[in-house]
C-alpha positions in Angstrom: 95.8 -45.1 -234.5 95.4 -41.4 -235.4 92.5 -41.1 -232.9 94.6 -42.8 -230.2 97.5 -40.4 -230.9 95.1 -37.4 -231.0 93.6 -38.3 -227.6 97.0 -39.1 -226.0 98.4 -35.7 -227.1 95.2 -34.0 -225.9 95.6 -35.6 -222.5 99.1 -34.3 -222.2 98.0 -30.8 -223.3 95.2 -30.6 -220.7 97.5 -31.8 -217.9 100.2 -29.3 -219.0 97.9 -26.3 -219.1 96.3 -27.2 -215.7 99.6 -27.9 -214.0 102.0 -25.3 -212.5 105.3 -24.4 -214.0 108.0 -27.0 -213.5 105.5 -29.9 -213.3 106.2 -33.3 -214.8 103.6 -32.8 -217.6 105.1 -29.5 -218.7 108.6 -30.9 -218.6 107.3 -33.9 -220.7 106.3 -31.4 -223.4 109.9 -30.2 -223.6 111.1 -33.9 -223.9 108.7 -34.6 -226.7 109.6 -31.5 -228.6 113.3 -32.4 -228.3 112.6 -36.0 -229.4 110.6 -34.8 -232.4 113.5 -32.4 -233.4 116.0 -35.2 -233.2 113.8 -37.7 -234.9 112.9 -35.5 -237.9 110.4 -38.0 -239.1 113.1 -40.2 -240.6 114.4 -42.3 -237.8 112.1 -43.1 -234.9 114.7 -44.3 -232.3 116.5 -41.6 -230.3 118.7 -42.2 -227.3 117.8 -40.6 -223.9 121.3 -39.2 -223.8 120.8 -37.2 -227.0 117.5 -35.9 -225.9 118.9 -34.8 -222.5 121.8 -33.1 -224.1 119.6 -31.1 -226.4 117.4 -30.0 -223.5 120.5 -29.0 -221.6 121.6 -26.8 -224.5 118.2 -25.2 -224.5 118.5 -24.6 -220.7 115.2 -26.4 -220.1 114.4 -27.6 -216.6 112.6 -30.7 -217.7 115.6 -33.0 -217.9 114.3 -35.3 -215.1 110.9 -36.0 -216.6 111.6 -38.6 -219.3 110.0 -41.2 -217.0 106.6 -39.4 -217.5 107.1 -39.7 -221.3 108.1 -43.3 -221.0 105.0 -44.2 -219.0 102.7 -42.5 -221.5 101.6 -44.3 -224.7 103.2 -41.6 -226.8 106.7 -43.1 -226.8 108.2 -46.5 -226.0 111.3 -46.8 -223.8 113.8 -49.6 -223.9 117.5 -49.9 -223.2 118.0 -46.1 -223.0 116.2 -45.4 -226.2 112.9 -43.6 -226.9 111.0 -44.7 -229.9 107.6 -43.8 -231.5 105.2 -46.8 -231.5 104.9 -48.2 -235.1 101.2 -47.4 -235.3 101.9 -43.7 -234.7 104.7 -43.4 -237.2 102.5 -42.6 -240.2 101.2 -39.6 -238.2 104.5 -38.2 -237.1 104.0 -34.9 -239.0 100.7 -34.3 -237.0 102.5 -35.3 -233.7 105.4 -33.0 -234.5 103.1 -30.1 -235.2 101.0 -30.6 -232.2 103.9 -31.1 -229.8 105.6 -27.9 -230.9 102.3 -26.0 -230.7 101.9 -27.2 -227.2 105.4 -26.2 -226.3 104.6 -22.7 -227.5 101.4 -22.7 -225.4 103.4 -23.7 -222.3 105.9 -20.9 -222.8 103.1 -18.4 -223.3 101.3 -19.5 -220.1 104.5 -19.3 -218.0 105.5 -15.9 -219.4 102.0 -14.5 -218.9 101.7 -15.8 -215.4 105.1 -14.3 -214.5 104.2 -10.9 -215.9 100.7 -10.8 -214.4 101.8 -12.0 -210.9 103.9 -9.0 -210.6 101.0 -6.6 -211.0 97.8 -8.1 -209.6 96.0 -11.2 -208.6 94.2 -12.9 -211.5 90.5 -13.7 -210.8 90.1 -17.5 -210.7 87.4 -17.5 -213.4 89.4 -15.4 -215.7 92.5 -17.6 -215.2 90.5 -20.6 -216.1 89.3 -19.0 -219.4 92.8 -17.7 -220.1 94.3 -21.3 -220.1 91.7 -22.4 -222.7 92.3 -19.4 -224.8 96.1 -20.1 -224.8 95.3 -23.5 -226.3 93.2 -21.9 -229.1 95.7 -19.1 -229.8 98.4 -21.7 -230.0 96.5 -23.7 -232.6 95.4 -26.5 -230.4 91.8 -26.4 -231.4 90.7 -29.9 -230.5 92.4 -29.5 -227.1 90.7 -26.2 -226.6 87.3 -27.8 -227.4 88.0 -30.5 -224.8 89.2 -28.1 -222.1 86.2 -25.8 -222.3 83.8 -28.7 -222.4 85.0 -29.5 -218.9 84.3 -26.0 -217.7 80.9 -25.8 -219.6 79.6 -28.9 -217.7 79.7 -27.1 -214.4 79.1 -23.5 -215.5 76.1 -21.5 -214.3 73.2 -21.6 -216.8 73.7 -18.0 -217.9 77.3 -18.7 -218.8 76.9 -22.0 -220.7 76.3 -20.4 -224.0 79.6 -18.4 -223.7 81.6 -21.6 -223.3 79.6 -23.3 -226.0 80.4 -20.5 -228.4 84.1 -21.0 -227.9 83.8 -24.8 -228.1 82.0 -24.6 -231.4 84.4 -22.1 -232.9 87.4 -24.3 -231.8 85.6 -27.3 -233.4 85.1 -25.2 -236.6 88.8 -24.4 -236.9 89.7 -28.1 -236.1 87.5 -29.1 -239.0 89.0 -26.4 -241.2 92.5 -27.8 -240.7 91.3 -31.3 -241.6 89.8 -30.0 -244.8 86.2 -30.6 -243.7 84.7 -27.2 -244.8 81.1 -28.3 -244.2 81.9 -29.0 -240.6 83.9 -25.7 -240.4 81.0 -23.7 -241.8 78.4 -25.2 -239.5 80.4 -25.0 -236.3 81.7 -21.4 -236.9 78.2 -20.2 -237.6 76.8 -21.9 -234.5 79.6 -20.6 -232.3 79.4 -17.0 -233.5 75.6 -17.0 -232.9 76.1 -18.3 -229.3 78.4 -15.5 -228.5 76.2 -12.6 -229.7 74.5 -12.3 -226.3 77.8 -11.6 -224.6 79.1 -8.8 -226.7 81.1 -6.7 -226.5 83.2 -8.5 -223.8 82.9 -11.3 -221.3 85.2 -13.3 -219.1 88.2 -11.1 -220.2 87.5 -11.8 -223.9 87.0 -8.9 -226.3 84.3 -10.8 -228.3 83.6 -7.9 -230.6 87.2 -7.9 -231.9 87.4 -11.7 -232.1 84.2 -12.1 -234.0 85.3 -9.5 -236.5 88.5 -11.4 -237.1 86.5 -14.6 -237.6 84.3 -13.1 -240.3 86.7 -13.9 -243.2 87.0 -17.5 -242.1 83.2 -17.8 -241.9 82.9 -16.3 -245.4 85.5 -18.7 -246.9 83.6 -21.7 -245.5 80.2 -20.3 -246.7 81.4 -19.4 -250.3 79.6 -21.1 -253.2 83.0 -22.6 -254.0 84.5 -23.0 -250.4 88.0 -21.8 -250.2 90.6 -23.0 -247.8 91.3 -26.0 -245.6 94.7 -27.2 -244.4 97.1 -26.5 -241.6 97.1 -22.9 -240.4 100.3 -20.9 -240.1 100.8 -19.3 -236.7 100.1 -15.9 -238.3 96.8 -17.1 -239.7 95.2 -18.2 -236.4 92.3 -15.8 -235.5 93.6 -15.3 -232.0 91.2 -14.5 -229.2 91.9 -11.1 -227.7 91.7 -11.2 -223.9 92.8 -9.5 -220.7 93.9 -11.4 -217.6 92.7 -8.7 -215.3 89.2 -7.7 -216.4 86.5 -7.9 -219.0 87.8 -5.3 -221.4 
C-alpha cells in the first residue's frame, strides 16, 4: 500500500506543478494539507465543512476542489466526510510530510512565476527545468525523478546526460531518506559524474555551486562507516541554485 500511496501522491505532484495557478490539482493540494492538519494522524475522518472552514481562514482559493480529492484514491468521501483509506493509514506520517512539502512547492512556483512575469518572459526550456527543480528543492525527490524522466525521454542527445544527472541525484536523496545508504552512494556518484560535462552552468542551473553543496552528502554515503539516513529537514536539503532568466 505504501507504493500505491507514493505513486498517487506523485501523480498529484506532477499534475500540480504542470498546471497553472488556480487549477483543480493545485487546489487539491491545499485540501489535502488542510485534511492532514485536521486529521493529525489520530482520527482519519474529517468533515468537508471543517476542511472548507480551515481553508477559508487561510484565504485559500481552493475551496471548490474537494471533488478532485474525492475522485482520487487518496481520500474516500461519504456523507460529507473525507477519510483516509485504511490501507494508507499506517503511512500517514509519510503522506502528511509529502503533502506539506508539495504545498510548499506550489507556493514557491506561484510566487516565482508572479515575480518573474513582471520582469521578462521565461524561456520555455528554462521554465520546464525550473518546475522540476522546485520539486527537488521542496524535498520531493521521487517526484523530481519522475518529472525529469519525462523530459529526458524526448531531450536532444546532447542534453540527455544533464537530465540523467539530476534524475540520479534525486534518486540518491530519495534513497538517503529511506535509509538506503548504498543506493544513495551509488546514485549520487553517478549523477555527479553525469553533470561534469555541463559545468559551470546549464539550463539556468549553477552546477558548480550545486555539486559543491552535494560533496558532504556524497562523503557521508561513502564513509567506511556510512553516516546519515532519515528524513531531511528543510534546511538540510542541498537545494539546486538556478536562475529563471539565463544560464548563470
